[in-house]
All heavy atoms as an XYZ file, in Angstrom:
825
protein
N       1.090    -66.689     76.600
C       0.645    -65.526     75.792
C      -0.153    -64.606     76.675
O       0.064    -63.425     76.651
C      -0.068    -66.082     74.646
C      -0.533    -64.986     73.718
S       0.671    -63.992     72.988
C       1.011    -64.857     71.460
N      -1.156    -65.117     77.448
C      -1.965    -64.249     78.222
C      -1.177    -63.395     79.157
O      -1.418    -62.161     79.235
C      -2.949    -65.146     78.985
C      -3.924    -64.407     79.908
C      -4.754    -65.362     80.749
N      -5.600    -64.699     81.651
C      -5.223    -64.134     82.795
N      -3.927    -64.429     83.337
N      -6.028    -63.496     83.639
N      -0.273    -64.051     79.786
C       0.593    -63.249     80.811
C       1.380    -62.183     80.107
O       1.565    -60.994     80.617
C       1.496    -64.182     81.479
C       0.960    -65.175     82.497
C       0.355    -66.414     81.868
O       0.630    -66.633     80.668
O      -0.446    -67.073     82.432
N       1.899    -62.370     78.926
C       2.585    -61.366     78.115
C       1.684    -60.179     77.722
O       2.032    -59.032     77.883
C       3.290    -62.029     76.896
N       0.532    -60.479     77.382
C      -0.384    -59.492     76.972
C      -0.824    -58.657     78.126
O      -0.805    -57.374     78.150
C      -1.732    -60.085     76.355
C      -1.329    -60.621     74.968
C      -2.752    -59.034     76.162
C      -2.386    -61.466     74.302
N      -1.153    -59.334     79.310
C      -1.571    -58.639     80.424
C      -0.423    -57.742     81.021
O      -0.562    -56.672     81.502
C      -1.997    -59.602     81.610
C      -3.383    -60.025     81.499
C      -3.919    -60.376     80.213
C      -4.221    -59.976     82.582
C      -5.277    -60.795     80.134
C      -5.530    -60.410     82.459
C      -6.075    -60.793     81.311
N       0.811    -58.249     80.984
C       1.964    -57.408     81.449
C       2.221    -56.262     80.586
O       2.392    -55.173     81.100
C       3.242    -58.274     81.533
C       4.387    -57.560     82.057
C       5.634    -58.437     82.162
O       5.548    -59.669     82.243
O       6.725    -57.823     82.103
N       2.215    -56.465     79.300
C       2.349    -55.335     78.339
C       1.302    -54.239     78.442
O       1.654    -53.077     78.449
C       2.272    -55.962     76.877
C       2.383    -54.859     75.784
C       3.594    -54.254     75.550
C       1.336    -54.358     75.121
C       3.709    -53.290     74.631
C       1.417    -53.426     74.063
C       2.589    -52.853     73.908
N       0.068    -54.643     78.730
C      -0.982    -53.659     78.890
C      -1.235    -53.235     80.343
O      -2.220    -52.511     80.600
C      -2.275    -54.239     78.280
C      -2.220    -54.592     76.770
C      -3.612    -55.124     76.370
C      -1.962    -53.212     76.016
N      -0.410    -53.753     81.242
C      -0.478    -53.382     82.660
C      -1.942    -53.772     83.223
O      -2.500    -52.996     83.896
C      -0.220    -51.951     82.891
C       0.235    -51.747     84.401
O       0.590    -52.619     85.134
N       0.030    -50.529     84.786
N      -2.374    -54.870     82.971
C      -3.769    -55.434     83.351
C      -3.701    -56.307     84.616
O      -4.831    -56.631     85.028
C      -4.399    -56.159     82.157
C      -4.609    -55.241     80.964
C      -5.220    -56.156     79.795
C      -5.522    -54.063     81.182
N      -2.601    -56.633     85.102
C      -2.517    -57.562     86.219
C      -3.433    -57.249     87.404
O      -4.056    -58.038     88.045
C      -1.160    -57.804     86.738
C      -0.171    -58.467     85.704
C       0.652    -57.416     85.014
O       0.414    -56.182     85.219
O       1.458    -57.787     84.251
N      -3.541    -55.948     87.592
C      -4.248    -55.548     88.829
C      -5.750    -55.227     88.589
O      -6.471    -54.904     89.598
C      -3.584    -54.278     89.450
C      -2.158    -54.650     89.873
C      -1.444    -53.351     90.406
C      -0.095    -53.805     90.915
N       0.910    -52.968     90.496
N      -6.105    -55.393     87.406
C      -7.578    -55.086     87.091
C      -8.431    -56.289     87.310
O      -8.033    -57.477     86.614
C      -7.712    -54.572     85.677
C      -7.219    -53.173     85.492
C      -7.579    -52.601     84.132
N      -8.989    -52.533     84.055
C      -9.561    -51.699     83.224
N      -8.881    -50.890     82.541
N     -10.895    -51.687     83.209
N      -9.428    -56.362     88.096
C     -10.256    -57.464     88.288
C     -11.098    -57.861     86.972
O     -11.507    -59.069     86.844
C     -11.201    -57.284     89.424
O     -12.074    -56.215     89.169
N     -11.420    -56.927     86.100
C     -12.103    -57.067     85.020
C     -11.242    -57.355     83.760
O     -11.764    -57.462     82.558
C     -13.079    -56.028     84.674
C     -12.224    -54.683     84.263
O     -10.966    -54.595     84.612
O     -12.918    -53.786     83.800
N      -9.981    -57.607     83.925
C      -8.986    -57.787     82.787
C      -9.338    -58.921     81.863
O      -9.257    -58.630     80.648
C      -7.576    -57.887     83.281
N      -9.779    -60.017     82.394
C     -10.103    -61.122     81.432
C     -11.316    -60.879     80.592
O     -11.467    -61.491     79.459
C     -10.279    -62.393     82.300
C     -11.379    -62.423     83.168
C     -11.518    -63.739     83.928
C     -12.515    -63.734     84.997
N     -12.342    -64.880     85.890
N     -12.173    -59.961     81.065
C     -13.301    -59.506     80.109
C     -12.886    -58.521     79.087
O     -13.614    -58.388     78.122
C     -14.391    -58.905     81.035
C     -14.846    -59.973     82.092
O     -14.942    -61.141     81.754
O     -15.192    -59.540     83.182
N     -11.817    -57.799     79.296
C     -11.392    -56.781     78.363
C     -10.833    -57.307     77.010
O     -11.073    -56.919     76.063
C     -10.255    -55.781     79.029
C     -10.839    -54.996     80.144
C      -9.701    -54.304     80.769
C     -11.932    -54.119     79.643
N     -10.050    -58.445     77.255
C      -9.344    -59.173     76.120
C      -9.820    -60.577     76.110
O      -9.043    -61.416     76.725
C      -7.955    -58.923     76.105
C      -7.543    -57.484     76.220
C      -7.214    -59.593     74.826
C      -6.074    -57.191     76.354
N     -10.834    -60.945     75.423
C     -11.283    -62.447     75.466
C     -10.256    -63.221     74.561
O      -9.930    -62.793     73.340
C     -12.621    -62.431     74.918
C     -12.801    -61.168     74.160
C     -11.832    -60.114     74.765
N      -9.677    -64.272     75.091
C      -8.644    -64.984     74.373
C      -9.385    -66.165     73.768
O     -10.013    -66.981     74.427
C      -7.547    -65.357     75.368
C      -6.854    -64.174     75.813
C      -6.653    -66.484     74.605
C      -5.662    -64.388     76.659
N      -9.371    -66.269     72.396
C      -9.853    -67.354     71.782
C      -8.809    -68.164     71.042
O      -7.818    -67.553     70.425
C     -10.863    -66.937     70.602
C     -11.406    -68.009     69.811
C     -11.960    -66.017     71.236
N      -8.738    -69.532     71.249
C      -7.666    -70.321     70.746
C      -8.229    -71.039     69.570
O      -9.424    -71.353     69.475
C      -7.168    -71.312     71.829
O      -8.229    -72.140     72.217
C      -6.562    -70.599     72.995
N      -7.328    -71.326     68.697
C      -7.706    -72.094     67.397
C      -6.892    -73.318     67.307
O      -5.686    -73.267     67.422
C      -7.541    -71.151     66.210
C      -8.439    -69.989     66.212
C      -8.054    -68.811     66.894
C      -9.785    -70.084     65.665
C      -8.922    -67.719     66.912
C     -10.636    -68.983     65.774
C     -10.180    -67.735     66.319
N      -7.406    -74.446     66.915
C      -6.660    -75.633     66.609
C      -7.172    -76.327     65.399
O      -8.298    -76.250     65.128
C      -6.769    -76.589     67.919
O      -5.939    -77.740     67.533
C      -8.200    -77.043     68.124
N      -6.324    -76.973     64.726
C      -6.648    -77.685     63.506
C      -6.566    -79.166     63.895
O      -6.748    -80.058     62.983
C      -5.910    -77.323     62.216
C      -4.403    -77.576     62.432
O      -3.904    -77.981     63.570
O      -3.681    -77.400     61.458
N      -6.255    -79.507     65.126
C      -6.252    -80.874     65.569
C      -7.628    -81.316     66.044
O      -8.139    -80.844     67.120
C      -5.310    -81.052     66.768
O      -5.364    -82.353     67.333
N      -8.368    -82.108     65.262
C      -9.688    -82.486     65.535
C      -9.634    -83.456     66.755
O     -10.649    -83.297     67.614
C     -10.253    -83.302     64.350
C     -11.726    -83.555     64.362
C     -12.594    -82.357     64.179
C     -13.991    -82.672     63.904
N     -14.885    -82.470     64.949
N      -8.756    -84.164     66.893
C      -8.760    -85.029     68.150
C      -8.601    -84.252     69.379
O      -9.203    -84.470     70.459
C      -7.501    -86.103     68.059
O      -6.301    -85.521     68.031
N      -7.793    -83.185     69.368
C      -7.637    -82.284     70.529
C      -8.943    -81.604     70.813
O      -9.463    -81.605     71.938
C      -6.492    -81.165     70.256
C      -6.383    -80.155     71.417
C      -5.958    -80.809     72.696
C      -5.367    -79.064     70.986
N      -9.542    -81.052     69.781
C     -10.843    -80.334     69.970
C     -11.867    -81.292     70.469
O     -12.646    -80.963     71.414
C     -11.237    -79.693     68.601
C     -12.385    -78.845     68.836
C     -12.346    -77.491     69.277
C     -13.742    -79.107     68.571
N     -13.645    -76.905     69.275
C     -14.547    -77.901     68.900
C     -14.461    -80.181     68.124
C     -15.864    -77.909     68.739
C     -15.793    -80.161     67.986
C     -16.523    -78.928     68.290
N     -11.983    -82.448     69.887
C     -12.986    -83.420     70.394
C     -12.824    -83.781     71.706
O     -13.766    -83.954     72.501
C     -12.925    -84.680     69.524
C     -13.486    -84.550     68.052
O     -14.165    -83.546     67.801
O     -13.033    -85.448     67.147
N     -11.555    -83.947     72.201
C     -11.332    -84.312     73.578
C     -11.656    -83.179     74.529
O     -12.075    -83.394     75.670
C      -9.878    -84.721     73.801
C      -9.686    -86.260     73.476
O      -9.936    -87.038     74.311
N      -9.179    -86.438     72.231
N     -11.448    -81.943     74.087
C     -11.779    -80.799     74.933
C     -13.237    -80.728     75.150
O     -13.791    -80.439     76.238
C     -11.272    -79.439     74.300
C      -9.759    -79.443     74.333
C     -11.848    -78.248     75.032
C      -9.112    -78.390     73.584
N     -14.077    -81.129     74.055
C     -15.463    -81.046     74.176
C     -16.034    -82.121     74.878
O     -17.232    -82.099     75.469
C     -16.063    -81.025     72.768
C     -15.554    -79.858     71.836
C     -15.811    -78.477     72.515
O     -16.821    -78.205     73.081
N     -14.710    -77.642     72.485
N     -15.363    -83.266     75.016
C     -15.937    -84.471     75.685
C     -15.683    -84.487     77.167
O     -14.745    -83.833     77.665
C     -15.118    -85.626     74.982
O     -15.469    -86.909     75.706
N     -16.380    -85.311     77.828
C     -16.124    -85.435     79.287
C     -15.303    -86.744     79.548
O     -14.865    -86.960     80.659
C     -17.553    -85.663     80.060
O     -18.195    -86.800     79.449
C     -18.335    -84.459     79.973
N     -14.876    -87.499     78.501
C     -14.141    -88.636     78.621
C     -12.638    -88.169     78.604
O     -12.233    -87.158     78.069
C     -14.280    -89.561     77.456
C     -15.803    -90.189     77.406
O     -16.413    -90.268     78.447
N     -16.269    -90.404     76.217
N     -11.799    -89.045     79.208
C     -10.368    -88.795     79.156
C      -9.757    -89.218     77.936
O     -10.120    -90.255     77.376
C      -9.674    -89.515     80.389
C      -9.616    -88.749     81.626
C      -8.616    -89.211     82.644
O      -8.207    -90.470     82.402
N      -8.298    -88.545     83.635
N      -8.753    -88.416     77.411
C      -7.925    -88.819     76.194
C      -7.165    -90.145     76.580
O      -6.705    -90.228     77.649
C      -7.095    -87.763     75.833
N      -7.010    -91.043     75.608
C      -6.204    -92.211     75.870
C      -4.725    -91.927     75.907
O      -3.941    -92.473     76.639
C      -6.523    -93.276     74.799
C      -7.851    -93.743     74.939
C      -8.312    -94.748     73.866
C      -9.749    -95.185     73.976
N     -10.318    -95.720     72.858
N      -4.296    -91.039     74.994
C      -2.876    -90.665     74.894
C      -2.572    -89.725     76.042
O      -3.240    -88.609     76.408
C      -2.703    -89.880     73.665
C      -1.238    -89.311     73.466
O      -0.359    -90.187     73.085
O      -0.915    -88.197     73.680
N      -1.430    -90.050     76.752
C      -1.038    -89.288     78.058
C      -0.767    -87.800     77.743
O      -1.167    -86.946     78.432
C       0.020    -89.999     78.818
C       0.533    -89.369     80.050
C      -0.709    -89.378     81.079
C       1.772    -90.136     80.623
N      -0.063    -87.688     76.715
C       0.412    -86.222     76.371
C      -0.794    -85.367     76.018
O      -1.089    -84.316     76.456
C       1.463    -86.208     75.199
C       1.966    -84.895     74.917
C       2.927    -84.886     73.772
C       3.342    -83.496     73.386
N       4.103    -83.381     72.247
N      -1.670    -85.980     75.196
C      -2.866    -85.228     74.778
C      -3.815    -85.036     76.047
O      -4.379    -84.007     76.184
C      -3.708    -86.090     73.811
C      -5.034    -85.515     73.246
C      -4.718    -84.115     72.638
C      -5.601    -86.458     72.262
N      -3.820    -86.012     76.921
C      -4.620    -85.865     78.175
C      -4.121    -84.706     78.976
O      -4.932    -83.885     79.560
C      -4.509    -87.160     78.986
C      -5.462    -87.078     80.198
C      -5.318    -88.340     81.083
N      -5.322    -89.587     80.261
C      -4.888    -90.762     80.583
N      -4.367    -90.919     81.816
N      -4.890    -91.749     79.823
N      -2.841    -84.443     79.018
C      -2.347    -83.319     79.843
C      -2.737    -82.030     79.149
O      -3.047    -81.029     79.804
C      -0.836    -83.429     79.906
C      -0.291    -84.530     80.873
C       1.144    -84.563     81.059
N       1.604    -85.673     81.797
C       2.693    -86.373     81.592
N       3.420    -86.157     80.535
N       3.003    -87.342     82.423
N      -2.539    -81.982     77.813
C      -2.881    -80.775     77.052
C      -4.327    -80.405     77.229
O      -4.770    -79.248     77.500
C      -2.527    -80.894     75.647
C      -1.081    -80.970     75.371
C      -0.290    -79.729     75.803
O      -0.820    -78.709     75.603
O       0.793    -79.890     76.268
N      -5.261    -81.419     77.201
C      -6.634    -81.254     77.230
C      -7.047    -80.728     78.669
O      -7.754    -79.833     78.835
C      -7.435    -82.530     76.983
C      -8.905    -82.508     77.441
C      -7.343    -82.822     75.520
N      -6.402    -81.340     79.715
C      -6.756    -80.898     81.084
C      -6.257    -79.439     81.257
O      -7.084    -78.658     81.932
C      -5.888    -81.844     82.052
C      -6.275    -81.499     83.512
C      -7.814    -81.576     83.868
O      -8.551    -82.435     83.237
N      -8.213    -80.674     84.698
N      -5.155    -79.074     80.795
C      -4.692    -77.699     80.911
C      -5.652    -76.721     80.207
O      -6.017    -75.732     80.785
C      -3.283    -77.564     80.287
O      -2.907    -76.262     80.390
N      -6.021    -77.140     79.011
C      -7.012    -76.196     78.280
C      -8.366    -76.134     79.067
O      -8.984    -75.031     79.228
C      -7.201    -76.676     76.814
C      -5.900    -76.522     76.093
C      -8.269    -75.819     76.200
C      -5.789    -77.149     74.705
N      -8.744    -77.280     79.469
C     -10.103    -77.315     80.254
C      -9.984    -76.435     81.534
O     -10.976    -75.653     81.827
C     -10.447    -78.653     80.610
C     -11.050    -79.487     79.569
C     -11.357    -80.883     79.988
N     -11.867    -81.762     78.922
C     -11.914    -83.081     78.998
N     -11.458    -83.679     80.073
N     -12.373    -83.763     77.998
N      -8.831    -76.377     82.171
C      -8.761    -75.568     83.367
C      -8.734    -74.051     82.868
O      -9.343    -73.276     83.681
C      -7.416    -75.901     84.107
C      -7.503    -77.171     84.724
C      -6.108    -77.588     85.330
O      -5.219    -76.841     85.495
O      -5.956    -78.798     85.833
N      -8.047    -73.741     81.944
C      -8.078    -72.329     81.450
C      -9.457    -71.867     81.086
O      -9.880    -70.756     81.327
C      -7.088    -72.085     80.367
C      -5.643    -72.132     80.783
N      -4.979    -71.213     81.547
C      -4.663    -73.055     80.601
C      -3.772    -71.437     81.748
N      -3.544    -72.583     81.152
N     -10.217    -72.815     80.442
C     -11.577    -72.508     79.996
C     -12.456    -72.320     81.307
O     -13.246    -71.330     81.380
C     -12.112    -73.590     79.092
C     -11.623    -73.536     77.716
C     -11.924    -74.893     76.998
C     -12.177    -72.449     76.864
N     -12.311    -73.184     82.210
C     -13.177    -73.109     83.439
C     -12.821    -71.882     84.243
O     -13.781    -71.287     84.848
C     -13.035    -74.429     84.294
O     -11.763    -74.522     84.892
N     -11.621    -71.422     84.223
C     -11.239    -70.256     84.968
C     -11.508    -68.986     84.158
O     -11.218    -67.853     84.553
C      -9.751    -70.274     85.404
C      -9.479    -71.312     86.525
S      -7.796    -71.286     86.957
C      -6.907    -71.680     85.537
N     -11.999    -69.144     82.960
C     -12.296    -68.144     81.970
C     -11.096    -67.308     81.483
O     -11.196    -66.192     81.159
C     -13.479    -67.167     82.456
C     -14.651    -67.983     82.705
C     -15.788    -67.069     83.257
O     -15.562    -65.940     83.831
N     -16.943    -67.455     83.145
N      -9.978    -68.034     81.641
C      -8.722    -67.219     81.090
C      -8.678    -67.494     79.687
O      -8.060    -66.692     78.877
C      -7.503    -67.973     81.697
C      -7.319    -67.611     83.154
C      -6.108    -68.254     83.882
O      -5.618    -69.162     83.303
O      -5.898    -67.891     85.043
N      -9.317    -68.513     79.033
C      -9.399    -68.741     77.637
C     -10.998    -68.653     77.501
O     -11.809    -69.361     78.162
C      -8.951    -70.016     77.192
C      -7.493    -70.175     77.317
C      -9.438    -70.259     75.762
C      -6.912    -71.511     76.921
N     -11.448    -67.769     76.542
C     -12.883    -67.591     76.316
C     -13.460    -68.746     75.596
O     -14.659    -69.169     75.852
C     -13.058    -66.279     75.605
C     -14.446    -65.928     75.239
N     -15.389    -65.596     76.193
C     -15.133    -65.975     74.047
C     -16.546    -65.393     75.650
N     -16.490    -65.606     74.361
N     -12.717    -69.202     74.523
C     -13.233    -70.370     73.679
C     -12.087    -70.941     72.963
O     -11.089    -70.364     72.726
C     -14.205    -69.537     72.603
C     -14.902    -70.421     71.838
C     -15.837    -69.694     70.784
O     -15.848    -68.477     70.766
O     -16.571    -70.421     70.079
N     -12.277    -72.261     72.717
C     -11.479    -73.065     71.880
C     -12.226    -73.445     70.579
O     -13.239    -74.088     70.674
C     -10.861    -74.286     72.625
S      -9.695    -75.184     71.609
N     -11.671    -72.969     69.490
C     -12.416    -73.304     68.128
C     -11.549    -74.171     67.311
O     -10.399    -74.032     67.181
C     -12.582    -71.868     67.504
C     -13.254    -72.087     66.103
C     -13.366    -70.937     68.360
N     -12.267    -75.237     66.678
C     -11.535    -75.945     65.669
C     -11.708    -75.333     64.268
O     -12.645    -74.776     63.899
C     -12.214    -77.364     65.546
C     -11.656    -78.232     64.507
C     -10.372    -78.851     64.586
C     -12.115    -78.436     63.198
N     -10.134    -79.517     63.426
C     -11.170    -79.234     62.490
C     -13.176    -77.913     62.509
C     -11.306    -79.603     61.210
C     -13.257    -78.291     61.149
C     -12.439    -79.126     60.545
N     -10.535    -75.290     63.581
C     -10.522    -74.734     62.241
C      -9.889    -75.788     61.293
O      -9.056    -76.605     61.676
C      -9.806    -73.453     62.081
C     -10.365    -72.264     62.856
C      -8.277    -73.605     62.498
N     -10.369    -75.837     60.051
C      -9.674    -76.734     59.026
C      -8.207    -76.350     58.955
O      -7.843    -75.155     59.038
C     -10.443    -76.486     57.688
C     -11.734    -75.911     58.243
C     -11.452    -75.083     59.460
N      -7.369    -77.371     58.697
C      -5.969    -77.163     58.587
C      -5.598    -75.952     57.700
O      -4.534    -75.375     58.004
N      -6.137    -75.747     56.516
C      -5.830    -74.787     55.598
C      -6.107    -73.360     56.161
O      -5.583    -72.353     55.687
C      -6.476    -75.011     54.252
C      -7.874    -74.677     54.288
N      -8.883    -75.612     54.695
C      -8.593    -73.647     53.851
C     -10.112    -75.146     54.490
N      -9.916    -73.920     54.046
N      -6.802    -73.278     57.253
C      -7.103    -71.966     57.846
C      -6.199    -71.694     59.156
O      -6.477    -70.667     59.753
C      -8.656    -71.853     58.180
C      -9.576    -71.801     56.995
C     -10.954    -71.744     57.534
C      -9.269    -70.657     56.116
N      -5.356    -72.666     59.460
C      -4.567    -72.512     60.649
C      -3.443    -71.447     60.457
O      -2.494    -71.660     59.704
C      -3.859    -73.895     60.967
C      -3.008    -73.844     62.323
C      -3.736    -73.288     63.450
O      -3.716    -72.171     63.672
N      -4.267    -74.216     64.316
N      -3.608    -70.357     61.044
C      -2.639    -69.201     60.934
C      -1.237    -69.578     61.498
O      -0.328    -69.082     61.031
C      -3.117    -67.986     61.618
C      -4.356    -67.335     61.053
C      -4.690    -66.145     61.940
C      -4.057    -66.910     59.651
N      -1.095    -70.460     62.458
C       0.146    -70.765     63.078
C       1.100    -71.655     62.334
O       2.363    -71.778     62.794
C      -0.051    -71.302     64.531
N       0.655    -72.275     61.307
C       1.380    -73.318     60.612
C       2.719    -72.632     60.190
O       3.740    -73.323     60.271
C       0.615    -73.834     59.383
C      -0.216    -75.041     59.802
O      -0.135    -75.426     60.982
O      -0.983    -75.511     58.991
N       2.820    -71.448     59.680
C       4.123    -70.906     59.235
C       5.079    -70.775     60.360
O       6.385    -70.748     60.260
C       3.784    -69.439     58.754
C       2.423    -69.588     58.448
C       1.735    -70.519     59.345
N       4.573    -70.888     61.657
C       5.541    -70.745     62.773
C       6.320    -72.123     63.115
O       7.309    -72.123     63.802
C       4.854    -70.291     64.055
C       4.124    -68.933     63.992
C       3.257    -68.656     65.206
C       5.074    -67.801     63.672
N       5.584    -73.123     62.598
C       6.156    -74.473     62.917
C       6.447    -75.326     61.635
O       7.098    -76.367     61.743
C       5.117    -75.306     63.801
O       3.921    -75.363     63.163
C       4.942    -74.561     65.180
N       5.932    -75.009     60.533
C       6.242    -75.685     59.338
C       6.839    -74.846     58.224
O       6.306    -73.852     57.824
C       4.945    -76.255     58.767
C       4.214    -77.156     59.859
C       2.807    -77.571     59.354
C       2.214    -78.410     60.481
N       0.705    -78.436     60.285
N       7.997    -75.283     57.881
C       8.805    -74.363     56.843
C       8.097    -74.230     55.468
O       8.411    -73.350     54.873
C      10.121    -74.887     56.749
O      10.144    -76.257     56.180
N       7.292    -75.231     55.153
C       6.590    -75.133     53.887
C       5.294    -74.348     53.859
O       4.746    -74.118     52.895
C       6.380    -76.604     53.286
O       5.502    -77.211     54.229
C       7.667    -77.242     53.080
N       4.730    -73.965     55.050
C       3.521    -73.306     55.120
C       3.640    -71.852     54.694
O       4.482    -71.134     55.160
C       2.923    -73.418     56.535
N       2.771    -71.373     53.792
C       2.755    -70.006     53.423
C       2.423    -69.066     54.499
O       1.318    -69.233     55.201
C       1.846    -69.956     52.197
C       0.933    -71.052     52.448
C       1.619    -72.228     53.191
N       3.208    -67.963     54.618
C       2.910    -67.048     55.758
C       1.898    -65.887     55.359
O       1.648    -65.102     56.261
C       4.280    -66.446     56.032
C       4.969    -66.403     54.763
C       4.381    -67.655     53.999
N       1.425    -65.850     54.225
C       0.538    -64.775     53.748
C      -0.537    -64.434     54.740
O      -0.767    -63.272     55.097
C       0.076    -64.985     52.378
C       1.174    -65.262     51.319
O       2.294    -65.023     51.611
O       0.854    -65.841     50.317
N      -1.363    -65.390     55.112
C      -2.547    -65.094     55.942
C      -2.081    -64.585     57.282
O      -2.665    -63.739     57.911
C      -3.369    -66.433     56.139
N      -1.161    -65.246     57.904
C      -0.622    -64.774     59.151
C      -0.106    -63.319     59.086
O      -0.526    -62.448     59.909
C       0.536    -65.757     59.678
C       1.216    -65.273     60.978
C       0.176    -65.218     62.147
C       2.437    -66.179     61.315
N       0.660    -62.956     58.085
C       1.153    -61.614     57.855
C       0.049    -60.620     57.767
O       0.152    -59.507     58.271
C       2.196    -61.602     56.822
C       3.440    -62.406     56.856
C       4.259    -62.364     55.548
C       4.256    -61.778     58.027
N      -1.046    -60.982     56.982
C      -2.182    -60.095     56.802
C      -2.826    -59.829     58.196
O      -3.171    -58.641     58.509
C      -3.074    -60.701     55.883
C      -4.343    -59.777     55.638
C      -5.220    -60.496     54.506
C      -6.482    -59.461     54.374
N      -7.412    -60.065     53.433
N      -3.015    -60.922     58.887
C      -3.598    -60.722     60.284
C      -2.676    -59.796     61.172
O      -3.294    -58.959     61.815
C      -3.948    -62.019     60.969
C      -4.430    -61.880     62.507
C      -4.992    -62.820     60.185
N      -1.548    -60.064     61.253
C      -0.638    -59.219     61.986
C      -0.553    -57.890     61.607
O      -0.430    -56.948     62.451
C       0.872    -59.752     61.967
C       0.995    -61.190     62.722
C       2.389    -61.893     62.424
C       0.603    -61.200     64.121
N      -0.696    -57.570     60.339
C      -0.576    -56.179     59.828
C      -1.902    -55.383     59.924
O      -1.915    -54.153     60.217
C      -0.158    -56.138     58.448
O      -1.054    -56.635     57.515
N      -3.012    -56.203     59.865
C      -4.435    -55.489     60.021
C      -5.009    -55.626     61.368
O      -5.798    -54.801     61.801
C      -5.337    -56.078     58.992
O      -5.563    -57.464     59.274
C      -4.788    -55.978     57.458
N      -4.576    -56.692     62.156
C      -5.232    -56.851     63.389
C      -6.701    -57.506     63.274
O      -7.337    -57.653     64.308
N      -6.969    -57.987     62.073
C      -8.300    -58.648     61.889
C      -8.123    -59.928     61.190
O      -7.278    -60.085     60.273
C      -9.162    -57.637     61.059
C      -9.436    -56.394     61.684
N     -10.468    -56.261     62.751
C      -8.944    -55.197     61.600
C     -10.459    -55.001     63.090
N      -9.515    -54.336     62.391
N      -9.000    -60.865     61.549
C      -9.118    -62.158     60.986
C     -10.594    -62.536     60.705
O     -11.312    -62.617     61.692
C      -8.357    -63.299     61.657
C      -8.155    -64.535     61.065
N      -7.908    -64.656     59.689
C      -8.335    -65.774     61.495
C      -7.839    -65.986     59.450
N      -8.115    -66.637     60.491
N     -10.976    -62.832     59.595
C     -12.296    -63.283     59.378
C     -12.299    -64.754     59.130
O     -11.736    -65.176     58.041
C     -12.948    -62.530     58.123
C     -14.373    -62.930     57.894
O     -15.034    -63.398     58.901
N     -14.881    -62.573     56.747
N     -12.971    -65.519     59.871
C     -12.879    -67.031     59.703
C     -14.246    -67.430     59.184
O     -15.270    -67.182     59.892
C     -12.650    -67.711     61.037
C     -11.206    -67.329     61.503
C     -12.696    -69.215     60.898
C     -10.882    -67.945     62.912
N     -14.317    -68.031     58.071
C     -15.505    -68.649     57.601
C     -15.165    -69.697     56.665
O     -14.220    -69.745     55.894
C     -16.380    -67.525     56.816
O     -15.546    -67.006     55.687
N     -15.891    -70.856     56.900
C     -15.614    -72.011     55.922
C     -17.015    -72.762     55.808
O     -17.992    -72.566     56.339
C     -14.618    -72.980     56.565
C     -14.856    -73.452     57.863
C     -15.412    -74.632     58.131
C     -14.448    -72.991     59.093
N     -15.468    -74.922     59.543
C     -14.867    -73.857     60.089
C     -13.879    -71.969     59.503
C     -14.675    -73.668     61.471
C     -13.529    -71.664     60.861
C     -14.076    -72.539     61.829
């Protein structure tokens, strides 16, 4: 996603590009979030790979922050679950704003 945004906005050559568009990721997977915050390795190999990748992006400041959200606030669910209502996602896409509070 980062690469697509940078290419679209022609930011590849700017040294300050990562500061212009801070990328914040959201997950409703508590185990993923807990593992990202922990210094211990995940027991599950697939989860371990995902955690390592996210940690690398965080350390290189390509991802500004990883935030855990309750499942009912996960905007991406309509992209992967046919029964998830798309209303919140469509609102964010049309307005460009998302207010997270719980």
